[in-house]
Every structure is written in structure tokens, then in C-alpha cells.
N, C-alpha and C positions, 0 to 999 in steps of 0.2 A: 338354486339361487346363486347369483354371481357374487363372489367375494373379491373385493379389491384389496390388494396388499399395498397399503400406502407406504409402508417402510421400504418395500422393494422399489416403488416408483420414485421415492425420494432419493434413495441411494443411486438409482440409475441416472437420474438427472444430475446428481453431484458427480458421478463418474464421467458423464459427458462433458462437464465443465473441466474436469481434470485432463481428459484426453484432448480437449480442444486447445489447450494451452501448451501441450507437451512439445510441439515442434516449433514453437515460437522462438525466433532468434531475437535475443535481447542485446542491444548495444549499450555497453557500460564504459565508464571512464575509470579504470583502476586507480586507486589512490597511490600517491608517491610515499616514500618512507617517512617523510616529515608529517604528512597528513595522518598516516597510520599510527605513528607514535602519539600524536596529539589526540587522536580518536580514542585510544586506549586509556588516556588519563581523564577523559570527560571534561577537559579544561578548554573553554572557548578562547579564541584569540582576544587580546586586550581590546576592551570596548565593544565586544561582539557577544552574541548568544550562539550556542551550538545546537544543531538539530540533527537527529539521527532518524532515518526512515528505513523500516524493514518490512518485508512481505509478511503476510499473516496467514489468515485462515479464510475459508469460505464454508458456508453451511446455510441451513434453512431453519424453519420453525419446528421441524420434527426431529431431524437427525443431528448428531453431534457435528461440530465444525471439523473439517479436514484441513490439512496444511495445503496452502496454495502450491501448485506444482510449476508455475511459470513466473514470469516477471511482472513488474509493476512500474508505473511511471509516476513520479512525484510532480504534483502541480501546486505552485505557490502563487497566489493572487492571479490565477488564470494563465500562468506561464509554466509550461512543461519544462522542467529544468534538468531532468535526467531520468535514468531507468536503473532498476536493480533486477538481478536474476534471483531465483528462489533462495540462494544461500548468501546473498549480499546484504550489506547495510550501507545506505548512502549517508555520508557525513558532510555537513556544511556549516560554516560559520555565517551568521546572518546579522545584518544591521538591526539594532534594537528598534522594534516597531510592532504594529499590529498586523497579523497575517491571516489569510484564509488558506489552509492547507487542505488538499484533496488528492485523490489518486485515480488512476485509470489503468486499464491494461495497455501494454505497448501496442503501437499500430501494427495490426496483424492481418487485417482484411477478413477477420473471422466475425461473422454476424453475431454469434452467441455471446462472445466475450466483449464486444464493443457496444452492444445496444441494450443489453439486459441489466438495467439498473439505473436508479437515480443517484446522482453524485451528492454525497453529504459532505459538508465542510467542517473542519475543526478550526474555529476562529480563536486566536489567542494573542495576547500582548506579551512580547518578549522584551526583557530588559537585559542590559549588559551583564554577563556572567551566568545567565540562565542556561539550563540544559533541558531540551525537550526531546523525548523519544516517542516517535509516532509509528503505528503499525496499521497496515492495510487489512481490511476485512470485507469480503464480498458476501453480503447477506443475500441469499437467493430467494428469500421470502417463501411463498407457497406456490411457486411457478409449476411445481410438479402436479398441481391440482387444476391446471388449465386456466382459462381466462378468469373464472370466478375467484379461484385461489390467488391468482396474480393481482386481481383488483383489491382483494381484502388485505393481503400482505405482499406488497410489491417489492421487487428486489432493490437493493441499495448498495452503492459503493461507500462504505464507511471508513473513516480514518479516526483512530483513537489514540489518546495519550496513554502510554504504559509507563510504569515506574520501576520495572525490573531491569536493571542495567545488565544483568547476566544474559538477557536475550540478545544483546549486541555482541557479546564476546564470542570468539571462535568463528566469526564470519569474515568474509572478505569485504574490506572497506572499498567503496567506490566514491567518486566525486561527481558533482553535477557536470553535465555535458555543456550546458550553457546556463548562465544565471545573470539576470540583469543587475547592474551596479547598485540600484536602489535596494536590492534584496541582499546580495552577497558582498557588497562593497567593492573595493578595488582589487 
């Protein structure tokens, strides 16, 4: 009788995702000393809200989540504003407003990382003085179980609010590459 080792299949699929992002070149905009100093205090600029975005984990319904090995691009209201590498945190001050935050893998030309997952949004209202920490998570669903598994538990690109400020510390701060005035102000 044929025995299927589902844990092995699951770990193999996760390993393929890790390896598929290892050689990806991520373009980042390193923060200047003023931005780094302000980022460490968690204090937004006057009349603004502060957002931190960090890479996270990927995993599926069976195995534990693993740390993402590559970069991620932050998308705000449909605008890709910048990228982070695996040890970076993007920090930006935003105009108080309601926003849809999401993320995707940086443009790599890699079919697996760019097409496998539905984008989930984190919609939130930010007021002046608010601090929001967001973390990327690629939920791979049950794609290790073929089309049926993929249909039952489809993969998703999730972005979640986290409350542990220690996750931000000890990382390299980066700034958005481009950010519309209606989001980042002047």
C-alpha cells in the first residue's frame, strides 16, 4: 500500500518557496540618520501617523510558519511605495486617513512567488499620533495537496497588525522609494 508523507510534501513545498526567493535582488531606500532616530522613538511627525512594515513568515495549514527569506513590497491604496529585504523595516509617516495596506513579493519574474496567492488587505483608519506596525505573511494554504487542496485552502498574501515593538528593533530602517503626497504628505 502506498503511504503518502504529507509532512514531507508540505516541507518540500515550503523549501521551494524559500529557494525561489533567495536570489531576488531587492531595491531599498536606506533611511537617513534623522529618520532612523525618529523610528527608534516610535513618535510620528507632528500631525501625522507612523507606519512600520516588516517581513514576516510563510507557511501552510499543516507545518509551522518559517521566516521569509526574501524581500517584500508594501502596497498602500494600490500604490507600491517601496521594498524591504528580509532584515529591514520600512518606516513612513502618513497623512491621517483610512488606508488599505497589502504586500507582494518584489518584481522577480518568478512564477511561483508572483502568482500563488490572493492579496488580502488590512484596512485601517489612522489618526494623528497613531503608530501602526504591519507584518507580511504568505499563507501557502494546502497547495502541497494539488488542485483540490489548493481549492479548499487557497494561498493568500496576508498583512497583519502586530503589537510587539521589539520586532522592529535591531533591524535596518528603510524609507519608501516613492510615495504619493496624499499618503506621505510633502
